ZAMARGU-4260 file (C-alpha; in steps of 0.2 Angstrom, whole numbers, plus 5000, padded with zeros to 4 digits):
<rodrens>
0) 5000/5000/4999 | 5007/5017/4996 | 5012/5029/5009 | 4997/5039/5015 | 4998/5057/5011
5) 4995/5072/5023 | 4975/5077/5023 | 4973/5094/5018 | 4963/5096/5035 | 4975/5086/5045
10) 4977/5092/5063 | 4994/5098/5070 | 5003/5089/5084 | 4998/5096/5101 | 5014/5096/5111
15) 5004/5098/5128 | 5007/5082/5139 | 4990/5074/5141 | 4983/5070/5158 | 4978/5054/5163
20) 4960/5053/5168 | 4955/5052/5186 | 4938/5060/5191 | 4923/5050/5189 | 4914/5051/5172
25) 4930/5059/5164 | 4928/5046/5149 | 4910/5049/5148 | 4905/5054/5129 | 4921/5043/5123
30) 4911/5032/5113 | 4903/5048/5104 | 4920/5055/5101 | 4925/5039/5092 | 4909/5039/5082
35) 4912/5057/5077 | 4931/5052/5072 | 4925/5038/5061 | 4912/5049/5054 | 4925/5064/5050
40) 4936/5050/5042 | 4923/5043/5032 | 4917/5061/5027 | 4934/5068/5022 | 4939/5052/5012
45) 4922/5053/5002 | 4926/5071/4998 | 4942/5065/4990 | 4933/5053/4981 | 4935/5037/4990
50) 4921/5026/4991 | 4916/5017/5008 | 4915/5000/4999 | 4933/5003/4995 | 4939/5008/5013
55) 4928/4992/5019 | 4936/4981/5009 | 4955/4987/5013 | 4949/4986/5032 | 4943/4969/5029
60) 4961/4963/5022 | 4969/4970/5036 | 4958/4962/5048 | 4955/4946/5039 | 4937/4949/5043
65) 4922/4955/5034 | 4919/4973/5036 | 4905/4981/5025 | 4899/4998/5020 | 4883/4995/5030
70) 4895/4994/5045 | 4905/5009/5041 | 4889/5019/5039 | 4881/5012/5056 | 4899/5016/5064
75) 4897/5034/5058 | 4879/5037/5061 | 4877/5048/5078 | 4858/5042/5078 | 4863/5022/5078
80) 4870/5022/5097 | 4868/5005/5097 | 4882/5003/5084 | 4897/5004/5094 | 4914/5003/5084
85) 4925/4990/5090 | 4943/4996/5093 | 4950/4984/5081 | 4939/4992/5067 | 4942/5009/5073
90) 4961/5006/5071 | 4960/4997/5055 | 4950/5013/5048 | 4964/5025/5054 | 4977/5013/5047
95) 4969/5012/5030 | 4966/5030/5028 | 4980/5038/5038 | 4972/5049/5048 | 4982/5046/5064
100) 4979/5065/5069 | 4961/5060/5071 | 4965/5047/5083 | 4976/5058/5093 | 4963/5067/5103
105) 4954/5052/5106 | 4969/5044/5114 | 4973/5061/5124 | 4957/5056/5133 | 4965/5042/5142
110) 4983/5051/5144 | 4991/5046/5128 | 4996/5054/5112 | 5000/5048/5093 | 5015/5049/5084
115) 5017/5042/5065 | 5031/5031/5060 | 5041/5046/5054 | 5038/5056/5070 | 5045/5041/5081
120) 5062/5044/5074 | 5061/5062/5080 | 5055/5056/5097 | 5070/5043/5096 | 5082/5058/5093
125) 5076/5067/5108 | 5078/5051/5118 | 5095/5049/5112 | 5100/5067/5115 | 5094/5065/5134
130) 5105/5049/5135 | 5119/5058/5127 | 5118/5073/5139 | 5117/5061/5154 | 5133/5052/5149
135) 5142/5068/5146 | 5137/5075/5164 | 5144/5058/5169 | 5160/5061/5160 | 5162/5078/5167
140) 5160/5072/5185 | 5172/5057/5182 | 5184/5069/5175 | 5184/5081/5189 | 5186/5066/5202
145) 5197/5053/5192 | 5217/5052/5196 | 5228/5053/5181 | 5234/5035/5178 | 5253/5030/5178
150) 5261/5046/5172 | 5279/5039/5170 | 5284/5038/5188 | 5299/5026/5192 | 5299/5012/5179
155) 5281/5014/5174 | 5274/5009/5192 | 5260/5018/5199 | 5263/5029/5214 | 5257/5025/5231
</rodrens>
């Protein structure tokens, strides 16, 4: 499958650290948010000329189970509250459309965030920079306290 291109309406990454939910009812309305995410994804794909049957077929291939257009219609309809979107199907929809940006706000509700495969490399750069900084600080400390090793005293023996 070709690399997904950025959607013109793609949301930017939010650098705010998401908080984990702790208050009673803090996840109330999560199912509706997922429903709205599915509806937004399908609506924007339709605007680009991508039919729901095609999306359903691609999801079916990824999941190795049947996903139909009717299922997608039900998942995206706010009036059909009895049709909850299974997580596997929501994630498959995000995978076939490349709309990780729309998954991010959902995951922030539970204290997470989304980075795509390229952004993970940027995060890894940040992590390695922190590791290097820590190692350099440790090296500076050692240099301040470490003695010089055998500087050529009598016959190369260390001084005591």
